[in-house]
C-alpha positions as CSV (number, residue, x, y, z in Angstrom):
1,X,-9.1,13.6,-8.6
2,X,-10.3,16.2,-11.3
3,X,-10.9,15.9,-15.0
4,X,-9.9,18.5,-17.4
5,X,-11.9,18.5,-20.5
6,X,-10.2,19.6,-23.6
7,X,-6.4,19.3,-22.2
8,X,-4.1,18.9,-24.8
9,X,-6.6,18.0,-27.4
10,X,-5.1,17.7,-31.0
11,X,-6.6,19.7,-33.7
12,X,-8.3,16.8,-35.4
13,X,-10.3,16.1,-32.2
14,X,-11.6,19.6,-31.9
15,X,-12.9,19.4,-35.6
16,X,-14.9,16.6,-34.7
17,X,-16.3,17.8,-31.5
18,X,-14.6,15.4,-29.5
19,X,-13.9,15.8,-25.6
20,X,-10.5,14.3,-24.5
21,X,-9.6,14.0,-20.7
22,X,-6.8,14.5,-18.6
23,X,-6.9,13.4,-15.1
24,X,-5.7,15.0,-12.1
25,X,-4.8,13.4,-8.7
26,X,-4.7,15.6,-5.8
27,X,-2.5,14.3,-3.3
28,X,-4.0,15.4,-0.3
29,X,-7.4,13.9,-1.1
30,X,-6.0,10.8,-2.7
31,X,-5.0,7.6,-1.2
32,X,-2.6,4.5,-2.4
33,X,-3.9,1.2,-1.7
34,X,-1.1,-1.7,-1.5
35,X,-3.1,-4.9,-1.4
36,X,-2.3,-8.2,-0.6
37,X,1.6,-7.7,-1.7
38,X,2.6,-10.3,0.6
39,X,5.3,-13.1,0.7
40,X,3.2,-16.1,0.2
41,X,1.3,-14.3,-2.6
42,X,3.9,-12.6,-4.8
43,X,7.1,-14.1,-3.9
44,X,5.7,-17.9,-3.5
45,X,4.8,-20.5,-5.9
46,X,1.4,-19.1,-7.2
47,X,1.4,-17.7,-10.8
48,X,1.7,-14.1,-11.0
49,X,0.9,-12.8,-14.3
50,X,1.1,-11.2,-16.8
51,X,4.3,-9.5,-15.0
52,X,6.0,-11.7,-12.6
53,X,6.2,-10.6,-8.7
54,X,9.3,-8.8,-9.0
55,X,8.1,-6.4,-11.7
56,X,4.9,-5.8,-9.8
57,X,6.8,-4.8,-6.7
58,X,9.1,-2.9,-8.6
59,X,6.4,-0.8,-10.1
60,X,4.6,-0.6,-6.7
61,X,7.9,0.8,-5.6
62,X,8.3,3.6,-7.8
63,X,4.5,4.5,-7.2
64,X,4.9,4.3,-3.7
65,X,8.0,6.5,-3.6
66,X,6.1,9.3,-5.5
67,X,3.2,9.0,-3.0
68,X,5.6,9.4,-0.1
69,X,7.2,12.4,-1.8
70,X,3.9,14.5,-1.9
71,X,2.8,13.3,1.4
72,X,0.0,11.0,0.2
73,X,-1.8,8.5,2.6
74,X,-0.5,5.3,2.1
75,X,-2.5,1.9,3.1
76,X,-1.3,-1.5,3.0
77,X,-4.2,-4.0,3.1
78,X,-3.2,-7.7,4.3
79,X,-4.7,-10.8,4.6
80,X,-3.9,-13.4,7.1
81,X,-5.5,-16.7,8.4
82,X,-5.6,-18.4,11.6
83,X,-3.7,-21.6,11.9
84,X,-7.0,-23.5,12.1
85,X,-8.0,-21.8,9.1
86,X,-11.5,-21.2,10.6
87,X,-11.2,-17.8,9.2
88,X,-10.9,-19.0,5.6
89,X,-13.4,-18.5,3.1
90,X,-15.4,-21.3,2.1
91,X,-14.9,-23.2,-1.1
92,X,-17.4,-21.7,-4.0
93,X,-20.9,-23.7,-4.2
94,X,-20.4,-26.7,-6.2
95,X,-16.8,-27.0,-6.0
96,X,-14.9,-29.8,-4.0
97,X,-13.7,-29.1,-0.6
98,X,-10.1,-27.8,-0.1
99,X,-7.6,-30.7,0.6
100,X,-4.7,-30.6,2.8
101,X,-2.2,-28.3,0.4
102,X,0.2,-26.2,2.1
103,X,-1.0,-23.5,4.5
104,X,-0.2,-20.0,3.4
105,X,-0.7,-16.2,5.0
106,X,-0.7,-17.9,8.3
107,X,-0.8,-14.9,10.8
108,X,2.6,-14.6,12.4
109,X,4.6,-16.5,9.8
110,X,6.9,-14.7,6.9
111,X,5.0,-15.6,4.3
112,X,2.3,-13.7,5.7
113,X,4.2,-10.6,5.9
114,X,4.2,-7.5,3.5
115,X,6.9,-8.0,1.1
116,X,10.3,-6.1,2.4
117,X,10.2,-4.0,-0.6
118,X,7.1,-2.1,0.4
119,X,7.4,-2.5,4.3
120,X,5.1,-0.1,5.9
121,X,6.4,2.9,8.0
122,X,4.7,4.3,11.3
123,X,2.8,7.1,9.3
124,X,1.3,4.5,6.7
125,X,-2.4,2.8,7.8
126,X,-2.2,-1.0,7.7
127,X,-5.2,-3.1,7.9
128,X,-5.7,-6.9,8.2
129,X,-8.7,-8.4,6.4
130,X,-10.3,-11.6,6.5
131,X,-12.6,-11.1,3.0
132,X,-11.7,-10.4,-0.6
133,X,-12.4,-6.7,0.1
134,X,-11.1,-4.9,3.0
135,X,-14.1,-2.8,3.3
136,X,-16.1,-5.4,5.1
137,X,-13.9,-6.6,7.9
138,X,-11.5,-3.7,8.6
139,X,-11.5,-0.2,9.6
140,X,-10.2,1.0,6.4
141,X,-13.5,3.3,5.7
142,X,-12.6,5.3,9.3
143,X,-9.2,6.2,8.2
144,X,-10.1,7.1,4.7
145,X,-13.0,9.2,6.0
146,X,-10.9,11.0,8.7
147,X,-8.1,12.1,6.2
148,X,-10.8,13.4,3.8
149,X,-9.9,10.8,1.1
150,X,-12.0,11.0,-2.1
151,X,-9.9,9.1,-4.5
152,X,-8.3,5.5,-4.3
153,X,-5.3,4.5,-6.4
154,X,-5.8,0.5,-6.3
155,X,-3.0,-1.8,-6.8
156,X,-2.4,-5.2,-5.5
157,X,-2.6,-9.2,-6.2
158,X,-4.8,-10.5,-7.2
159,X,-6.4,-8.4,-10.0
160,X,-9.5,-10.5,-9.9
161,X,-9.6,-10.8,-6.1
162,X,-8.9,-7.9,-3.9
163,X,-8.2,-5.2,-6.6
164,X,-11.8,-5.9,-8.0
165,X,-13.3,-6.3,-4.5
166,X,-12.1,-3.2,-3.3
167,X,-12.8,-1.3,-6.7
168,X,-16.4,-2.3,-6.7
169,X,-17.0,-1.5,-3.0
170,X,-15.3,1.7,-3.4
171,X,-17.4,2.7,-6.2
172,X,-20.5,1.6,-4.4
173,X,-19.3,4.5,-1.4
174,X,-18.8,7.0,-4.4
175,X,-14.9,7.2,-4.3
176,X,-13.3,8.1,-7.5
177,X,-10.9,5.1,-8.3
178,X,-7.7,4.7,-10.3
179,X,-6.3,1.0,-11.0
180,X,-2.8,0.9,-11.7
181,X,-2.5,-1.9,-14.4
182,X,1.2,-2.5,-14.0
183,X,1.0,-2.7,-10.2
184,X,-1.5,-5.6,-10.2
185,X,-1.3,-8.9,-11.3
186,X,-3.4,-12.2,-11.6
187,X,-3.3,-15.8,-11.9
188,X,-3.4,-15.7,-15.6
189,X,-3.2,-13.3,-18.3
190,X,-6.6,-13.8,-19.3
191,X,-8.1,-12.7,-16.1
192,X,-5.8,-9.8,-15.9
193,X,-6.5,-8.4,-19.0
194,X,-10.1,-9.0,-19.0
195,X,-10.5,-6.9,-16.0
196,X,-8.5,-4.1,-17.2
197,X,-9.7,-3.8,-20.9
198,X,-13.5,-4.8,-20.3
199,X,-14.4,-4.7,-16.7
200,X,-12.3,-1.9,-14.7
201,X,-12.8,0.9,-17.1
202,X,-16.6,0.9,-16.5
203,X,-15.5,1.9,-12.8
204,X,-12.1,3.6,-13.0
205,X,-9.3,5.2,-14.7
206,X,-7.0,2.3,-15.6
207,X,-3.6,3.4,-16.3
208,X,0.2,2.2,-15.6
209,X,2.2,3.7,-13.2
210,X,4.0,6.3,-14.9
211,X,0.7,7.7,-16.1
212,X,-0.5,7.7,-12.5
213,X,2.7,9.5,-11.4
214,X,2.4,12.0,-14.0
215,X,-1.2,12.7,-12.8
216,X,-0.6,13.6,-9.1
217,X,-0.3,17.1,-8.3
218,X,0.3,18.5,-5.0
């Protein structure tokens, strides 16, 4: 990723001595991460906000098509559970134990599959995680290093889960990061907007899918 200072600056900004930036995302050193976009999560009964699951998927499709066109590395991150849920995270301290609701994301079930609209291709990287972030229980770091990746374009469900988790871990490992606002969703509008408007801009360029597509260079 490169940042060009002064690109397309209006005269008013020049007069004030301000510096505007224009982001450029280089296809060969960037990777698109499609995270936890699975049937049980974005096509099931869970709330998906502020955009619905279908719209998030459609925006990701558009971004994925551009990534494939320019030869960008595509990484699919998925989460799955054992049928006995022994690999599921424990409830947070101070909350009651989980009760017998419907099991989701069970390995081998249709609900754990990546949505068909974003189905992986043989050349893509697919990692399966058992934690919030893929950087702890997968070999995603190996794939990124061996492809000389320095910039991550983050999408997924949920904003406050895998997107925030992967963003924080990626920044700790000195990756430049982009969060694609309309390719992410959370359980509530408030959760999503708080992350996108306040928290994420401290760590990443937050932009919509069209802006990210416009910033990709070969």
